[in-house]
N, CA, C and O atoms as a printed pandas DataFrame, in Angstrom:
     atom_number atom_name residue_name chain_id  residue_number  x_coord  y_coord  z_coord
0              1         N          MET        A               1  -26.672  -63.967   13.285
1              2        CA          MET        A               1  -28.079  -64.049   12.982
2              3         C          MET        A               1  -28.886  -64.039   14.272
3              4         O          MET        A               1  -29.899  -63.348   14.380
4              5         N          ARG        A               2  -28.418  -64.825   15.259
5              6        CA          ARG        A               2  -29.178  -64.880   16.523
6              7         C          ARG        A               2  -29.292  -63.512   17.163
7              8         O          ARG        A               2  -30.372  -63.146   17.625
8              9         N          LYS        A               3  -28.210  -62.741   17.205
9             10        CA          LYS        A               3  -28.249  -61.412   17.823
10            11         C          LYS        A               3  -29.153  -60.473   17.019
11            12         O          LYS        A               3  -29.853  -59.647   17.605
12            13         N          PHE        A               4  -29.149  -60.585   15.710
13            14        CA          PHE        A               4  -29.995  -59.751   14.865
14            15         C          PHE        A               4  -31.468  -60.007   15.161
15            16         O          PHE        A               4  -32.228  -59.057   15.348
16            17         N          VAL        A               5  -31.893  -61.288   15.210
17            18        CA          VAL        A               5  -33.305  -61.569   15.451
18            19         C          VAL        A               5  -33.717  -61.248   16.886
19            20         O          VAL        A               5  -34.853  -60.843   17.131
20            21         N          GLU        A               6  -32.789  -61.429   17.838
21            22        CA          GLU        A               6  -33.098  -61.046   19.224
22            23         C          GLU        A               6  -33.334  -59.541   19.317
23            24         O          GLU        A               6  -34.224  -59.090   20.039
24            25         N          GLY        A               7  -32.526  -58.759   18.575
25            26        CA          GLY        A               7  -32.706  -57.323   18.557
26            27         C          GLY        A               7  -34.025  -56.901   17.933
27            28         O          GLY        A               7  -34.513  -55.801   18.193
28            29         N          ALA        A               8  -34.609  -57.775   17.106
29            30        CA          ALA        A               8  -35.901  -57.502   16.472
30            31         C          ALA        A               8  -37.060  -58.072   17.274
31            32         O          ALA        A               8  -38.205  -58.025   16.825
32            33         N          GLY        A               9  -36.772  -58.620   18.475
33            34        CA          GLY        A               9  -37.830  -59.149   19.332
34            35         C          GLY        A               9  -38.251  -60.566   18.988
35            36         O          GLY        A               9  -39.339  -60.998   19.368
36            37         N          MET        A              10  -37.405  -61.291   18.277
37            38        CA          MET        A              10  -37.713  -62.682   17.918
38            39         C          MET        A              10  -36.647  -63.593   18.491
39            40         O          MET        A              10  -35.740  -63.139   19.189
40            41         N          SER        A              11  -36.758  -64.903   18.190
41            42        CA          SER        A              11  -35.772  -65.868   18.665
42            43         C          SER        A              11  -35.381  -66.802   17.537
43            44         O          SER        A              11  -36.198  -67.148   16.683
44            45         N          CYS        A              12  -34.136  -67.199   17.547
45            46        CA          CYS        A              12  -33.651  -68.246   16.659
46            47         C          CYS        A              12  -33.728  -69.541   17.470
47            48         O          CYS        A              12  -33.060  -69.662   18.497
48            49         N          VAL        A              13  -34.533  -70.511   17.025
49            50        CA          VAL        A              13  -34.703  -71.740   17.806
50            51         C          VAL        A              13  -33.819  -72.885   17.328
51            52         O          VAL        A              13  -33.581  -73.840   18.068
52            53         N          GLN        A              14  -33.332  -72.792   16.096
53            54        CA          GLN        A              14  -32.409  -73.840   15.624
54            55         C          GLN        A              14  -31.548  -73.274   14.497
55            56         O          GLN        A              14  -32.019  -72.516   13.650
56            57         N          GLN        A              15  -30.273  -73.664   14.510
57            58        CA          GLN        A              15  -29.377  -73.347   13.416
58            59         C          GLN        A              15  -28.625  -74.597   13.012
59            60         O          GLN        A              15  -28.110  -75.332   13.854
60            61         N          GLU        A              16  -28.569  -74.828   11.701
61            62        CA          GLU        A              16  -27.784  -75.926   11.156
62            63         C          GLU        A              16  -26.606  -75.303   10.431
63            64         O          GLU        A              16  -26.780  -74.666    9.392
64            65         N          ILE        A              17  -25.414  -75.480   10.967
65            66        CA          ILE        A              17  -24.211  -74.926   10.382
66            67         C          ILE        A              17  -23.661  -75.948    9.384
67            68         O          ILE        A              17  -23.477  -77.121    9.709
68            69         N          VAL        A              18  -23.403  -75.475    8.167
69            70        CA          VAL        A              18  -23.037  -76.399    7.073
70            71         C          VAL        A              18  -21.834  -75.881    6.298
71            72         O          VAL        A              18  -21.574  -74.678    6.269
72            73         N          PRO        A              19  -21.091  -76.812    5.659
73            74        CA          PRO        A              19  -20.059  -76.401    4.709
74            75         C          PRO        A              19  -20.729  -76.042    3.403
75            76         O          PRO        A              19  -21.849  -76.479    3.141
76            77         N          TRP        A              20  -20.068  -75.261    2.587
77            78        CA          TRP        A              20  -20.644  -74.900    1.291
78            79         C          TRP        A              20  -19.548  -75.032    0.252
79            80         O          TRP        A              20  -18.475  -74.446    0.392
80            81         N          GLY        A              21  -19.820  -75.806   -0.795
81            82        CA          GLY        A              21  -18.823  -75.974   -1.851
82            83         C          GLY        A              21  -18.338  -77.394   -1.913
83            84         O          GLY        A              21  -19.097  -78.331   -1.666
84            85         N          THR        A              22  -17.070  -77.558   -2.243
85            86        CA          THR        A              22  -16.502  -78.879   -2.426
86            87         C          THR        A              22  -16.261  -79.565   -1.086
87            88         O          THR        A              22  -16.293  -78.939   -0.026
88            89         N          GLU        A              23  -16.019  -80.866   -1.167
89            90        CA          GLU        A              23  -15.771  -81.638    0.063
90            91         C          GLU        A              23  -14.559  -81.063    0.791
91            92         O          GLU        A              23  -13.568  -80.690    0.164
92            93         N          GLY        A              24  -14.647  -80.998    2.090
93            94        CA          GLY        A              24  -13.570  -80.458    2.888
94            95         C          GLY        A              24  -13.679  -78.959    3.098
95            96         O          GLY        A              24  -12.781  -78.339    3.667
96            97         N          SER        A              25  -14.792  -78.370    2.632
97            98        CA          SER        A              25  -14.981  -76.928    2.792
98            99         C          SER        A              25  -15.170  -76.567    4.250
99           100         O          SER        A              25  -15.530  -77.405    5.077
100          101         N          SER        A              26  -14.922  -75.314    4.545
101          102        CA          SER        A              26  -15.130  -74.802    5.904
102          103         C          SER        A              26  -16.617  -74.683    6.189
103          104         O          SER        A              26  -17.436  -74.594    5.274
104          105         N          MET        A              27  -16.947  -74.683    7.455
105          106        CA          MET        A              27  -18.341  -74.527    7.901
106          107         C          MET        A              27  -18.669  -73.041    7.814
107          108         O          MET        A              27  -18.487  -72.318    8.793
108          109         N          ILE        A              28  -19.152  -72.565    6.655
109          110        CA          ILE        A              28  -19.286  -71.139    6.424
110          111         C          ILE        A              28  -20.724  -70.666    6.251
111          112         O          ILE        A              28  -20.946  -69.476    6.030
112          113         N          ASP        A              29  -21.700  -71.553    6.344
113          114        CA          ASP        A              29  -23.078  -71.134    6.104
114          115         C          ASP        A              29  -23.969  -71.775    7.149
115          116         O          ASP        A              29  -23.573  -72.740    7.802
116          117         N          CYS        A              30  -25.173  -71.240    7.310
117          118        CA          CYS        A              30  -26.109  -71.862    8.224
118          119         C          CYS        A              30  -27.537  -71.598    7.789
119          120         O          CYS        A              30  -27.825  -70.615    7.107
120          121         N          MET        A              31  -28.413  -72.482    8.192
121          122        CA          MET        A              31  -29.857  -72.322    7.984
122          123         C          MET        A              31  -30.462  -72.144    9.369
123          124         O          MET        A              31  -30.186  -72.922   10.282
124          125         N          SER        A              32  -31.275  -71.129    9.516
125          126        CA          SER        A              32  -31.826  -70.792   10.810
126          127         C          SER        A              32  -33.338  -70.884   10.798
127          128         O          SER        A              32  -33.985  -70.526    9.813
128          129         N          THR        A              33  -33.906  -71.371   11.912
129          130        CA          THR        A              33  -35.343  -71.354   12.125
130          131         C          THR        A              33  -35.643  -70.263   13.141
131          132         O          THR        A              33  -35.156  -70.299   14.271
132          133         N          ILE        A              34  -36.447  -69.300   12.729
133          134        CA          ILE        A              34  -36.719  -68.121   13.530
134          135         C          ILE        A              34  -38.215  -68.070   13.875
135          136         O          ILE        A              34  -39.066  -68.326   13.023
136          137         N          VAL        A              35  -38.521  -67.735   15.137
137          138        CA          VAL        A              35  -39.906  -67.604   15.565
138          139         C          VAL        A              35  -40.141  -66.205   16.084
139          140         O          VAL        A              35  -39.213  -65.542   16.548
140          141         N          ASN        A              36  -41.384  -65.753   16.006
141          142        CA          ASN        A              36  -41.750  -64.401   16.436
142          143         C          ASN        A              36  -42.107  -64.398   17.923
143          144         O          ASN        A              36  -43.236  -64.089   18.305
144          145         N          ALA        A              37  -41.129  -64.747   18.744
145          146        CA          ALA        A              37  -41.299  -64.767   20.196
146          147         C          ALA        A              37  -39.918  -64.637   20.825
147          148         O          ALA        A              37  -38.929  -65.134   20.285
148          149         N          ARG        A              38  -39.861  -63.973   21.954
149          150        CA          ARG        A              38  -38.567  -63.803   22.659
150          151         C          ARG        A              38  -38.281  -64.984   23.579
151          152         O          ARG        A              38  -39.186  -65.702   24.002
152          153         N          GLY        A              39  -36.974  -65.165   23.879
153          154        CA          GLY        A              39  -36.564  -66.014   24.978
154          155         C          GLY        A              39  -36.470  -67.500   24.716
155          156         O          GLY        A              39  -36.295  -68.259   25.669
156          157         N          ASN        A              40  -36.577  -67.965   23.475
157          158        CA          ASN        A              40  -36.460  -69.391   23.194
158          159         C          ASN        A              40  -34.991  -69.791   23.102
159          160         O          ASN        A              40  -34.167  -69.036   22.585
160          161         N          HIS        A              41  -34.673  -70.961   23.597
161          162        CA          HIS        A              41  -33.310  -71.506   23.519
162          163         C          HIS        A              41  -32.999  -71.897   22.067
163          164         O          HIS        A              41  -33.865  -72.421   21.366
164          165         N          CYS        A              42  -31.773  -71.644   21.623
165          166        CA          CYS        A              42  -31.352  -71.993   20.258
166          167         C          CYS        A              42  -30.523  -73.271   20.281
167          168         O          CYS        A              42  -29.522  -73.356   20.991
168          169         N          SER        A              43  -30.938  -74.248   19.510
169          170        CA          SER        A              43  -30.217  -75.495   19.357
170          171         C          SER        A              43  -29.345  -75.375   18.095
171          172         O          SER        A              43  -29.848  -75.063   17.015
172          173         N          VAL        A              44  -28.051  -75.621   18.240
173          174        CA          VAL        A              44  -27.128  -75.493   17.122
174          175         C          VAL        A              44  -26.588  -76.870   16.734
175          176         O          VAL        A              44  -26.072  -77.604   17.576
176          177         N          VAL        A              45  -26.715  -77.211   15.447
177          178        CA          VAL        A              45  -26.259  -78.491   14.917
178          179         C          VAL        A              45  -25.231  -78.222   13.824
179          180         O          VAL        A              45  -25.470  -77.418   12.922
180          181         N          LYS        A              46  -24.091  -78.894   13.908
181          182        CA          LYS        A              46  -23.090  -78.796   12.832
182          183         C          LYS        A              46  -23.226  -80.037   11.946
183          184         O          LYS        A              46  -23.071  -81.166   12.410
184          185         N          ASN        A              47  -23.516  -79.806   10.668
185          186        CA          ASN        A              47  -23.723  -80.899    9.731
186          187         C          ASN        A              47  -22.589  -80.904    8.715
187          188         O          ASN        A              47  -22.678  -80.261    7.669
188          189         N          VAL        A              48  -21.507  -81.648    9.035
189          190        CA          VAL        A              48  -20.335  -81.677    8.158
190          191         C          VAL        A              48  -20.604  -82.456    6.869
191          192         O          VAL        A              48  -19.844  -82.333    5.910
192          193         N          ARG        A              49  -21.674  -83.254    6.833
193          194        CA          ARG        A              49  -22.014  -84.057    5.637
194          195         C          ARG        A              49  -23.067  -83.398    4.751
195          196         O          ARG        A              49  -23.652  -84.068    3.900
196          197         N          PHE        A              50  -23.319  -82.119    4.928
197          198        CA          PHE        A              50  -24.387  -81.454    4.190
198          199         C          PHE        A              50  -24.217  -81.588    2.666
199          200         O          PHE        A              50  -25.180  -81.919    1.973
200          201         N          MET        A              51  -23.024  -81.341    2.140
201          202        CA          MET        A              51  -22.825  -81.411    0.690
202          203         C          MET        A              51  -23.008  -82.836    0.167
203          204         O          MET        A              51  -23.542  -83.025   -0.926
204          205         N          GLN        A              52  -22.576  -83.835    0.926
205          206        CA          GLN        A              52  -22.790  -85.235    0.515
206          207         C          GLN        A              52  -24.282  -85.582    0.527
207          208         O          GLN        A              52  -24.767  -86.288   -0.357
208          209         N          GLU        A              53  -25.008  -85.079    1.541
209          210        CA          GLU        A              53  -26.448  -85.319    1.611
210          211         C          GLU        A              53  -27.159  -84.651    0.439
211          212         O          GLU        A              53  -28.077  -85.232   -0.140
212          213         N          ALA        A              54  -26.744  -83.435    0.085
213          214        CA          ALA        A              54  -27.352  -82.737   -1.046
214          215         C          ALA        A              54  -27.089  -83.484   -2.356
215          216         O          ALA        A              54  -27.975  -83.581   -3.205
216          217         N          ALA        A              55  -25.880  -84.006   -2.520
217          218        CA          ALA        A              55  -25.550  -84.774   -3.729
218          219         C          ALA        A              55  -26.375  -86.058   -3.804
219          220         O          ALA        A              55  -26.822  -86.446   -4.883
220          221         N          ALA        A              56  -26.580  -86.718   -2.659
221          222        CA          ALA        A              56  -27.400  -87.953   -2.640
222          223         C          ALA        A              56  -28.843  -87.627   -3.001
223          224         O          ALA        A              56  -29.469  -88.372   -3.755
224          225         N          ILE        A              57  -29.379  -86.540   -2.482
225          226        CA          ILE        A              57  -30.759  -86.150   -2.806
226          227         C          ILE        A              57  -30.880  -85.851   -4.291
227          228         O          ILE        A              57  -31.873  -86.212   -4.921
228          229         N          LYS        A              58  -29.883  -85.199   -4.848
229          230        CA          LYS        A              58  -29.901  -84.893   -6.289
230          231         C          LYS        A              58  -29.900  -86.183   -7.116
231          232         O          LYS        A              58  -30.643  -86.300   -8.091
232          233         N          ARG        A              59  -29.058  -87.154   -6.720
233          234        CA          ARG        A              59  -29.034  -88.431   -7.460
234          235         C          ARG        A              59  -30.381  -89.160   -7.363
235          236         O          ARG        A              59  -30.887  -89.670   -8.362
236          237         N          ILE        A              60  -30.943  -89.204   -6.181
237          238        CA          ILE        A              60  -32.228  -89.894   -5.989
238          239         C          ILE        A              60  -33.335  -89.190   -6.745
239          240         O          ILE        A              60  -34.161  -89.847   -7.377
240          241         N          SER        A              61  -33.371  -87.875   -6.694
241          242        CA          SER        A              61  -34.449  -87.147   -7.373
242          243         C          SER        A              61  -34.377  -87.298   -8.877
243          244         O          SER        A              61  -35.404  -87.191   -9.548
244          245         N          SER        A              62  -33.202  -87.544   -9.432
245          246        CA          SER        A              62  -33.079  -87.709  -10.876
246          247         C          SER        A              62  -33.660  -89.039  -11.324
247          248         O          SER        A              62  -33.920  -89.218  -12.514
248          249         N          LEU        A              63  -33.870  -89.975  -10.412
249          250        CA          LEU        A              63  -34.441  -91.278  -10.770
250          251         C          LEU        A              63  -35.940  -91.185  -11.016
251          252         O          LEU        A              63  -36.503  -92.036  -11.705
252          253         N          ARG        A              64  -36.585  -90.186  -10.476
253          254        CA          ARG        A              64  -38.038  -90.019  -10.588
254          255         C          ARG        A              64  -38.306  -88.820  -11.452
255          256         O          ARG        A              64  -38.060  -87.685  -11.045
256          257         N          GLN        A              65  -38.815  -89.064  -12.657
257          258        CA          GLN        A              65  -39.163  -87.956  -13.534
258          259         C          GLN        A              65  -40.563  -87.480  -13.182
259          260         O          GLN        A              65  -41.506  -88.270  -13.131
260          261         N          LEU        A              66  -40.690  -86.173  -12.940
261          262        CA          LEU        A              66  -41.989  -85.608  -12.599
262          263         C          LEU        A              66  -42.874  -85.558  -13.831
263          264         O          LEU        A              66  -42.375  -85.370  -14.941
264          265         N          PRO        A              67  -44.194  -85.726  -13.653
265          266        CA          PRO        A              67  -45.113  -85.683  -14.791
266          267         C          PRO        A              67  -45.130  -84.295  -15.411
267          268         O          PRO        A              67  -44.944  -83.287  -14.730
268          269         N          GLN        A              68  -45.357  -84.265  -16.715
269          270        CA          GLN        A              68  -45.455  -83.026  -17.454
270          271         C          GLN        A              68  -46.892  -82.854  -17.932
271          272         O          GLN        A              68  -47.626  -83.834  -18.060
272          273         N          GLU        A              69  -47.297  -81.614  -18.195
273          274        CA          GLU        A              69  -48.621  -81.380  -18.734
274          275         C          GLU        A              69  -48.768  -82.118  -20.052
275          276         O          GLU        A              69  -47.838  -82.149  -20.858
276          277         N          GLY        A              70  -49.926  -82.707  -20.274
277          278        CA          GLY        A              70  -50.194  -83.401  -21.525
278          279         C          GLY        A              70  -49.832  -84.883  -21.523
279          280         O          GLY        A              70  -50.037  -85.556  -22.533
280          281         N          ASP        A              71  -49.307  -85.408  -20.432
281          282        CA          ASP        A              71  -48.966  -86.845  -20.433
282          283         C          ASP        A              71  -49.987  -87.682  -19.676
283          284         O          ASP        A              71  -49.674  -88.771  -19.194
284          285         N          GLY        A              72  -51.220  -87.164  -19.575
285          286        CA          GLY        A              72  -52.301  -87.949  -18.974
286          287         C          GLY        A              72  -52.410  -87.814  -17.472
287          288         O          GLY        A              72  -53.066  -88.644  -16.842
288          289         N          VAL        A              73  -51.806  -86.822  -16.872
289          290        CA          VAL        A              73  -51.878  -86.630  -15.432
290          291         C          VAL        A              73  -52.726  -85.379  -15.151
291          292         O          VAL        A              73  -52.499  -84.316  -15.728
292          293         N          ASN        A              74  -53.694  -85.533  -14.265
293          294        CA          ASN        A              74  -54.523  -84.424  -13.828
294          295         C          ASN        A              74  -53.796  -83.769  -12.661
295          296         O          ASN        A              74  -53.655  -84.383  -11.603
296          297         N          PHE        A              75  -53.328  -82.522  -12.836
297          298        CA          PHE        A              75  -52.504  -81.891  -11.801
298          299         C          PHE        A              75  -53.305  -81.486  -10.570
299          300         O          PHE        A              75  -52.709  -81.194   -9.534
300          301         N          VAL        A              76  -54.637  -81.459  -10.645
301          302        CA          VAL        A              76  -55.454  -81.187   -9.464
302          303         C          VAL        A              76  -55.524  -82.462   -8.628
303          304         O          VAL        A              76  -55.409  -82.416   -7.404
304          305         N          ASN        A              77  -55.712  -83.589   -9.292
305          306        CA          ASN        A              77  -55.740  -84.906   -8.661
306          307         C          ASN        A              77  -54.776  -85.794   -9.429
307          308         O          ASN        A              77  -55.194  -86.472  -10.367
308          309         N          PRO        A              78  -53.476  -85.813   -9.054
309          310        CA          PRO        A              78  -52.452  -86.453   -9.888
310          311         C          PRO        A              78  -52.459  -87.974   -9.862
311          312         O          PRO        A              78  -51.536  -88.608   -9.351
312          313         N          VAL        A              79  -53.529  -88.550  -10.429
313          314        CA          VAL        A              79  -53.621  -90.000  -10.591
314          315         C          VAL        A              79  -53.648  -90.261  -12.093
315          316         O          VAL        A              79  -54.459  -89.668  -12.804
316          317         N          ARG        A              80  -52.781  -91.133  -12.583
317          318        CA          ARG        A              80  -52.705  -91.399  -14.017
318          319         C          ARG        A              80  -54.027  -92.017  -14.494
319          320         O          ARG        A              80  -54.572  -92.924  -13.866
320          321         N          ARG        A              81  -54.514  -91.506  -15.607
321          322        CA          ARG        A              81  -55.762  -92.021  -16.177
322          323         C          ARG        A              81  -55.543  -93.458  -16.683
323          324         O          ARG        A              81  -54.502  -93.772  -17.260
324          325         N          LEU        A              82  -56.516  -94.296  -16.460
325          326        CA          LEU        A              82  -56.400  -95.683  -16.869
326          327         C          LEU        A              82  -56.938  -95.949  -18.268
327          328         O          LEU        A              82  -56.681  -97.016  -18.826
328          329         N          PHE        A              83  -57.678  -95.008  -18.850
329          330        CA          PHE        A              83  -58.209  -95.196  -20.215
330          331         C          PHE        A              83  -58.163  -93.920  -20.986
331          332         O          PHE        A              83  -58.566  -93.885  -22.148
């Protein structure tokens, strides 16, 4: 990815290399931050706990049910009506 963006006149400034799939998976994927400027140094981070972090976020997000239309929430100003 870094060579591809450099060839296009841009820079990759950060890459997070992550496993994908079940626990113990190989580090086979990455998320890259790309900027439209040449010559920036790329910081590379290996996150072996990515799948565990994703599972924790999924568990936490299931605890908070998002408001639905018609349940008294104004989606422009999402404050629950008191009356």
